[in-house]
C-alpha positions in Angstrom: 76.1 52.7 -93.3 76.2 51.9 -89.6 74.1 54.1 -87.3 71.4 54.9 -90.0 68.0 53.3 -90.3 65.6 53.4 -93.3 62.0 54.3 -93.1 60.1 51.6 -95.0 57.3 53.9 -95.9 59.2 56.8 -97.4 62.6 55.2 -98.1 64.3 58.1 -96.2 67.2 57.5 -93.8 67.3 58.7 -90.2 69.5 58.4 -87.2 67.3 59.9 -84.4 63.7 59.5 -83.2 62.0 62.3 -81.5 58.6 63.0 -79.9 55.7 61.0 -81.3 58.0 58.8 -83.3 59.1 61.7 -85.6 62.3 60.7 -87.4 65.3 63.0 -88.0 68.6 62.9 -89.9 71.1 64.7 -87.7 74.6 65.7 -88.9 77.3 63.2 -87.8 81.0 62.8 -87.9 83.0 59.6 -88.3 85.9 59.0 -85.9 88.7 57.6 -88.1 90.2 55.6 -85.2 87.0 53.6 -84.4 85.0 54.1 -87.6 82.0 55.0 -85.4 79.6 57.9 -86.1 78.6 60.4 -83.5 76.1 63.2 -83.9 77.3 66.8 -83.6 74.3 67.9 -81.5 
């Protein structure tokens, strides 16, 4: 899915990187007009 990346070490998906490279999966919504995802935060 567009906007998500995969951590090669754990196999987990994420869409945001925080302090010290920590990876997070934030809730997101898809805009049906553009088919783009945007985070709710």
